[in-house]
N, C-alpha and C positions, 0 to 999 in steps of 0.2 A: 292613784294610793302607794307606789312601790318610789314616789321623790322620797318616801321616808325609811326610806331603805327596803334593799333588795327581799325581804322575808314577808315583805304585803303583797309584791310579783303574783297576779293573777287570784287577789284576799276571796274574791266575792264565789267565782267557782270552787275555792275549795269550801265557803261556807253553806254554798249551796248541795255540792255532793252529801257530805256533812248531815245537811240539815231533811236531803231527800230520806235518807236510808235510815234517817230513827223519828219523822213527825210523823206520826198522823192526823186524814184528815180532822179527826173531833180534837187534836190536840191546838192549846195555844202557846204562842210563839209571844215574846213580850219584846218590840223591838226600842231601849231608850235613848234615841236621839241621834242625831246626825246621819243623817238615812243617804246624803246626796247632798254632792257639790253645788247643783245647780240655785241659779240664782233667780227664779221666775218658778213658777208652777206648772206649769206647762210645757217645762224641761226634767222639774220633781217626778212627772204624770211616766214619765214612761220607766224610773226607776223603782219606782212604786207596782206599776203592774208586772215586773222581774217579781220582785217578791212578792206580790200576790198571785203569777203563776206559782208558785211552791205550796206545798202540803199545810194544814191547820189553817184556824185561825191566826189574825197579828192585830196586836195593840202597837199603837205604836204612837211615839211622843219626842217632842220638837227638841234639840241640840241649839247649843249656841252655833253651829257650822249652818244649819238646816234655815238658809237667807231666804228660798223660795216662800218659807209656812209664816204667812203672814194671816188675811180671814179662814179660822176655823170653820165656816160653810164653807167655801171654798174649795178648803181642802178635802172636809170630808165628800161637799161631789166628786172629786177626783180618782179617792181609793175606788179600790177593787174591792169586789163580793168578799164579804168574811177579813174585812181588815178595818178598823178598826181607831181614832184617834182619840184623843184625852187633852180636853184643857179645861181646867178651871172646874170637870165633873168626874162622875165616876163609868164604869159599867159595872153588871152584873148577867157574870155567864157560868153556865153550870153550879152554881149555888158559892161562887167565889167573888167576891167585890176586889175592881183594880180602882186605883187612882194614882194620881201623882203631878209631877208638875218638875220643869226644865231647873230649875235649882240655880246659884252659882258659888260666886267665889264664896269664899269663910270667912269669919272675920278673922284678923291676924293682921301685923306690924308690917305687912306689907300691903295689904285694904287702902285702896284709894276710900275718899269721898263717893262716888258715886259707884264705888262698887257694894258700899252698906247700902248706899237706896235698893237697890238694882237687888238685893240680899235680900232687904227687911219686907221686898214688890212680892219675891218668891216665895217668901214667909206664909202670907196673905192667902197665893195663889195654892198652896200648898194644905192652909185648915183650907181653904175653900171646896178642895178635891174632896180628903177626909172626912169634911162632915156630909160631903153628900153622898158618900158611900155610908157612913153608920146611919144616914138616916133611911136609906134604904134599906137597913137592916141590921144589927147590933151586933149580930152573934153569928155572922158569916166570915169565915176567913178574909184578911184585909191582905190584899199585896201588891204595894205600892213601886212604882217607876221615880227614877229621878236618872238629868241627864249629867248633871253634878254633882259627885259626892256629896251625903250630907254629913259626911265625919270621915278624918282623918284615921291614920292607926296610932297617930298621941293626940287629935282634939276627940273628946268624946262623944261631947257633949257641945250643942250649938240648937241652934232654935229647930232646927229639923229632925233632932232630937228628938226634942222633947215631944214633938208633934207628934210623931208617929208610936212614942213609948202612950199617952196621952189618948190617942185612937185606935190603941190598942191594934197598931198592923205587925201582921205576923214575917213577914216578908218583905227586902226594901233591897230592889236590882238597881244600880249604876251603876254608868260607863266613863264616859271624856277619859281617862287616866291610858298612858301610852307609854312601851320604850320604857325607860329609866324608873317615869314619874309612879309604874304601876307599886314598886316598892313604899309609896303614899299610903296603898289601902289597906280600909279596915275590912275582913271577912270573919265573919264569924259572927255566934250571937250574941247582943249584951241587952242584958234588962228586958227580958222578951220579944228583943227584933230580932233575926236572921237578916247578917248585911251579907250580899254578895255581887261582889266585882265582874261584869259578865264584855269587858271593854273586846274585842275579836280578838285581836295579838292577847291579851291574856288569855286569853281560850283554845292556845294557837289554830284561828279562825274557824272550832265546833260550836257546834253549842251545849250549853250545861241545864242540867235538870234544876226546875225549885222546888224543893218541899214544900206543901204543903201541909201541914195537919188540922185536919176538916174536924177534931175530937170526935 
């Protein structure tokens, strides 16, 4: 990753050092995509094992650069103990629901017809995941992950935000934005959903706590 600037040098070592200081075995760590540059699952498994050796339980999501992520059944067979993958479904851990999807480029003047097709498909996938979560529990706190931002600082209403509000997600964490693009990130609470951008360079390669109101 240091090809993107000297501040990326040794980034995983910095993340790992902070992780070991702050995460207990009972904790849950959310990883919303772009986990490995590998092109094949067999290559990515080594990187997943490195993450799996760290404390806590991990929930992962596919990013736009996770080319190794194809069959979800094969991905899950590769995962170390205590690591979970979300895809069109949900997870219920410690009384908290977890759901999510990759997302895509938001509608706008620069979007291509192909982008709109993928965006609409991702809306379907997000609703599948959120619906499955609410079928498990209508009252449990719901934490959602996306790789792409579901909104920006200037575009506050999208198909993604409408679904998050309708299914009463408490928190949405996302990544994808890096460097100067982080200026477009929206963070804060709006219409009942707390949005947090957790791109590692935006967090100076440390972990960020996700507050959950359990009522």
